[in-house]
C-alpha positions in Angstrom: 111.2 122.7 134.7 111.9 119.6 132.6 111.6 116.3 134.4 115.0 115.0 135.3 116.4 111.6 136.4 116.5 112.8 140.0 112.8 113.7 139.8 111.9 110.3 138.5 114.1 108.5 141.0 112.3 110.3 143.9 108.9 109.5 142.4 109.7 105.7 142.7 110.2 105.9 146.5 106.5 105.9 147.1 105.7 102.9 149.2 104.9 100.6 146.3 104.7 96.8 147.1 107.3 94.9 145.1 108.3 91.3 145.7 111.2 89.3 144.3 112.8 86.0 145.5 110.1 85.8 148.3 111.3 89.1 149.6 109.5 92.4 149.8 111.6 95.3 148.5 111.7 98.5 150.5 113.3 100.7 147.9 113.5 99.7 144.2 116.0 102.4 143.5 118.7 100.9 145.6 117.8 97.2 145.7 120.4 94.9 144.1 118.0 93.4 141.5 116.8 96.7 140.2 119.2 99.6 140.9 121.2 99.7 137.7 118.1 99.4 135.5 116.3 102.1 137.5 119.3 104.3 136.8 119.0 103.5 133.1 115.4 104.6 133.2 116.4 107.8 135.1 119.1 108.5 132.5 116.3 108.9 129.9 115.0 111.9 131.8 118.4 113.3 132.3 118.9 113.1 128.5 115.7 115.0 127.9 116.7 117.6 130.4 120.0 118.1 128.7 118.4 118.2 125.2 115.1 120.1 125.7 114.8 121.4 122.2 115.1 118.0 120.6 113.3 116.0 123.3 110.5 118.2 124.7 107.7 120.6 123.7 105.4 122.9 125.6 102.3 121.3 127.0 99.2 123.2 125.8 97.6 122.9 129.3 100.3 123.4 131.8 102.8 125.4 129.8 105.6 123.2 131.0 108.1 121.4 128.7 107.3 117.7 128.5 108.6 114.8 126.5 107.7 114.7 122.8 106.2 111.2 123.3 103.0 113.2 124.3 103.1 115.4 121.2 100.1 115.1 118.9 101.5 115.9 115.5 99.6 118.5 113.5 101.8 118.2 110.5 104.1 115.8 108.8 107.0 117.8 110.1 105.7 117.3 113.7 105.5 113.6 113.1 109.1 113.4 111.9 110.3 115.6 114.8 108.6 113.3 117.3 110.1 110.2 115.6 113.6 111.7 115.9 113.1 112.3 119.6 112.0 108.7 120.2 114.9 107.5 118.1 117.4 109.6 120.2 115.9 108.2 123.4 116.3 104.6 122.2 119.9 105.3 121.3 120.7 105.9 125.0 119.9 102.3 125.7 121.0 100.7 122.4 117.3 100.1 121.8 117.2 97.6 124.7 114.4 99.0 126.8 111.2 97.7 125.2 108.9 99.4 127.6 110.6 102.8 127.9 108.1 105.6 128.7 107.4 106.3 125.0 105.7 102.9 124.5 102.6 103.0 126.6 102.6 106.8 126.5 102.3 106.4 122.7 99.4 104.0 123.2 97.6 106.6 125.4 98.3 109.3 122.9 96.8 107.1 120.2 93.7 106.6 122.2 93.4 110.4 122.8 93.7 111.0 119.1 90.8 108.6 118.5 88.8 109.9 121.4 85.7 110.2 119.2 85.5 106.4 119.5 85.2 106.8 123.2 82.7 109.6 122.9 80.4 107.4 120.9 80.8 104.6 123.4 80.3 106.7 126.6 80.9 110.5 127.0 81.9 110.0 130.7 84.6 107.5 129.8 85.8 109.9 127.0 86.0 112.7 129.5 88.1 110.4 131.8 90.4 109.6 128.9 90.9 113.3 128.1 91.5 114.3 131.7 93.9 111.5 132.4 95.9 112.0 129.2 96.4 115.7 130.1 97.4 114.7 133.7 99.9 112.1 132.5 101.3 114.5 129.9 101.6 117.5 132.3 103.4 115.3 134.8 105.5 113.5 132.2 104.6 110.2 133.8 106.4 106.9 133.1 103.6 104.4 132.2 103.7 100.7 131.8 100.8 98.3 131.2 99.4 94.9 132.1 97.1 93.7 129.3 97.5 89.9 129.3 95.3 87.6 131.4 97.1 84.8 133.2 96.1 81.3 131.9 96.4 78.4 134.3 94.4 76.4 131.7 95.0 77.5 128.2 92.1 75.6 126.9 89.7 77.9 128.8 88.7 81.5 128.6 89.2 84.1 131.3 86.0 83.5 133.2 86.5 79.7 133.2 90.1 79.8 134.7 90.5 77.8 137.9 90.1 79.9 141.0 87.8 82.9 141.1 90.6 85.4 141.6 93.2 84.4 139.0 92.3 86.9 136.3 91.6 90.6 137.3 88.0 91.5 137.1 85.5 94.0 138.5 84.2 92.6 141.8 82.3 95.7 143.0 81.4 99.3 142.0 79.6 102.2 143.6 79.4 106.0 143.1 83.1 106.4 143.7 84.4 103.9 141.3 85.1 100.2 140.6 87.0 97.6 142.7 89.1 95.0 140.9 90.6 91.7 142.2 92.9 89.3 140.4 96.1 89.3 138.4 97.4 90.7 135.1 100.6 90.3 133.1 103.3 91.0 132.0 104.2 94.3 133.7 107.4 94.8 131.7 109.1 97.9 133.2 106.4 98.2 135.8 109.0 98.2 138.6 110.3 101.6 137.6 107.0 103.1 136.2 104.8 105.6 137.9 101.4 104.1 136.8 99.9 101.2 135.0 97.4 101.0 132.2 95.3 98.0 133.2 93.4 96.6 130.3 92.6 93.6 128.1 94.2 92.8 124.7 93.0 89.2 124.3 89.5 88.9 122.9 86.8 88.4 125.5 83.5 86.7 125.0 79.9 87.7 125.8 79.4 87.0 129.5 82.9 88.1 130.4 82.0 91.7 130.9 83.5 91.8 134.4 86.9 91.3 132.8 86.3 94.0 130.1 87.6 97.2 131.7 90.5 99.7 131.2 91.8 101.8 134.1 94.8 103.8 135.1 96.3 102.7 138.4 99.3 104.2 140.4 102.0 101.6 141.2 101.7 102.6 144.9 97.9 102.3 145.1 96.6 100.3 148.1 96.3 96.6 147.2 98.6 96.7 144.1 101.3 94.0 144.5 104.1 93.4 141.9 105.8 90.0 141.8 108.9 90.2 139.7 110.5 87.4 137.8 114.1 86.6 138.7 116.5 89.4 137.9 119.1 89.1 135.2 120.7 92.3 136.6 121.2 90.6 140.0 122.7 87.5 138.3 125.1 89.7 136.2 128.8 89.3 137.2 129.5 93.0 136.4 128.7 95.7 133.9 131.9 94.8 132.1 131.0 91.1 131.8 127.3 91.6 131.2 126.9 95.1 129.8 123.3 94.6 128.7 121.6 92.4 131.3 123.3 94.3 134.1 121.7 97.7 133.1 118.7 97.1 130.9 116.7 94.4 132.7 113.0 95.5 132.7 111.9 92.8 135.1 108.5 91.4 133.9 106.2 91.1 136.8 102.8 89.7 137.6 100.6 92.4 139.1 98.0 91.3 141.6 95.2 93.6 142.5 93.9 92.9 146.0 90.6 94.7 146.0 92.0 97.8 144.5 89.6 100.7 144.3 89.8 102.8 141.2 87.9 106.2 140.9 85.6 106.7 137.9 87.8 109.5 136.5 90.5 106.8 135.9 88.2 104.3 134.3 88.3 104.4 130.5 86.3 101.3 129.6 83.7 99.7 131.8 82.2 96.3 131.3 82.2 96.4 127.5 83.8 93.5 125.5 83.6 95.3 122.1 85.1 98.6 123.4 87.9 96.5 125.0 89.0 95.8 121.4 88.0 99.1 119.8 90.2 101.1 122.1 93.2 99.6 120.5 92.2 99.1 116.9 89.6 101.8 116.1 91.8 104.5 117.6 95.5 105.0 116.8 96.7 103.3 120.0 97.9 100.1 118.4 99.5 102.0 115.5 101.3 104.4 117.7 102.7 101.7 120.0 103.9 99.6 117.0 105.4 102.7 115.4 107.4 103.2 118.6 108.5 99.5 118.4 109.7 99.9 114.9 111.8 103.0 115.8 113.3 101.1 118.7 114.0 98.0 116.6 115.8 100.2 114.0 118.1 101.5 116.8 118.6 98.0 118.2 119.6 96.6 114.8 122.0 99.4 114.3 123.7 98.5 117.6 123.7 94.8 116.8 125.2 95.5 113.3 128.0 97.4 115.0 128.6 94.6 117.5 128.8 92.0 114.7 131.1 94.2 112.7 133.5 94.6 115.6 133.5 90.8 116.3 134.3 90.2 112.7 137.1 92.7 112.7 138.6 91.3 115.8 138.6 87.8 114.2 140.0 89.1 110.9 137.1 88.0 108.8 135.5 91.2 107.6 136.4 90.8 103.9 135.1 87.2 103.7 131.5 86.5 103.0 130.0 84.3 105.6 126.9 82.1 105.5 125.5 83.1 108.8 122.2 84.5 110.0 124.2 87.3 111.6 124.8 88.7 108.1 121.0 89.1 107.6 121.2 92.0 110.0 121.8 94.6 107.3 118.7 93.4 105.4 116.7 93.5 108.6 117.9 96.9 109.5 116.9 98.2 106.0 113.5 96.7 106.5 113.2 98.3 109.9 114.2 101.7 108.5 111.8 101.3 105.6 108.9 100.4 108.0 109.6 103.5 110.3 110.0 106.0 107.5 107.2 104.6 105.4 104.8 105.0 108.4 105.5 108.7 108.1 105.3 108.9 104.4 102.0 107.0 104.3 100.7 108.8 107.3 97.0 109.2 107.9 95.7 112.7 108.2 92.8 112.8 110.6 91.0 116.0 111.7 93.8 118.3 113.0 96.2 115.4 113.6 98.8 113.4 111.7 99.5 109.8 112.6 101.5 106.9 111.1 99.9 104.6 108.6 97.9 101.7 110.0 99.0 99.1 107.3 102.8 99.4 107.5 103.2 98.5 111.2 101.0 95.4 110.6 103.2 94.3 107.7 106.4 94.9 109.7 105.1 92.4 112.3 105.3 89.7 109.7 108.9 90.8 109.0 109.8 90.5 112.8 108.4 86.9 112.7 110.3 85.9 109.5 112.9 83.1 109.7 115.7 85.7 109.4 114.6 87.0 112.8 115.2 83.7 114.5 
């Protein structure tokens, strides 16, 4: 059976601790600040269930059909097929969900493809990565992540932040696993995710090994608390008046870990500053997540171009050339398409796997920060 929206909705009623406006939420699927956005997330799984050939493939371990985000391309054709599935998913939300399941899932797939890096680091952590990837794939989990350390004082590193428990760190460990305490950000989409990848992306320094860990944590684990920012969905007048914010608000959240115990089989990096960076850049994790970003951006720009065109038509100004940044959209869309397709054309063929090129997603980041993007 392919995972459906109903399956995902039921999985979110799991006793997770979510807070917003100083109120604890009993059920995120029905709460006024989250309900429509949860439905948008569930619609992704309904779409894959309705289009199994396009959106799914058979898991080599369970034999079940799961989303193509978990697919590890063995050929250029596989890479393109996977891209088309991600593009189709993004089209269901006009490219507005930045942390749809294929984002962090792609990161994990990239780590798995580069698991030789983990094997050189620690065979036990490599085994944990393999086992967790297969578990997440076979259950078609919705993953989000928290990879930013909160900074009360931006002039200081993680270990020097005021208060011992501001930044999540390892505070204890035993034969069963590690215990972490402190906060991580930004938790985009965490409210309607199944599990979190808890890691570091900012460079840590020698002596900050307690902060250098990566682990997979269920959203309903004991001690996990999600504090959502204010909801744009809740503030929306109606779907008609606010069609985007009323349905596609991913609700960034600070996640606080109140002495959360994590078993060793869910710990991918343990007290290693160098590996904390290598997991992203020496594997295909960063490439795969940026590739997904480019695909989504391509869809989003296509939607924005349509909206701009419709506004221009309504105002009777389509034939007239305008000196407006809005008219840079066609150029930006062409650049986005070029970045996405070039990633495929300039792919890297690793042993038994095809992945997008490393260099093109990096250059596309410069494009996103260009003045035309303002």
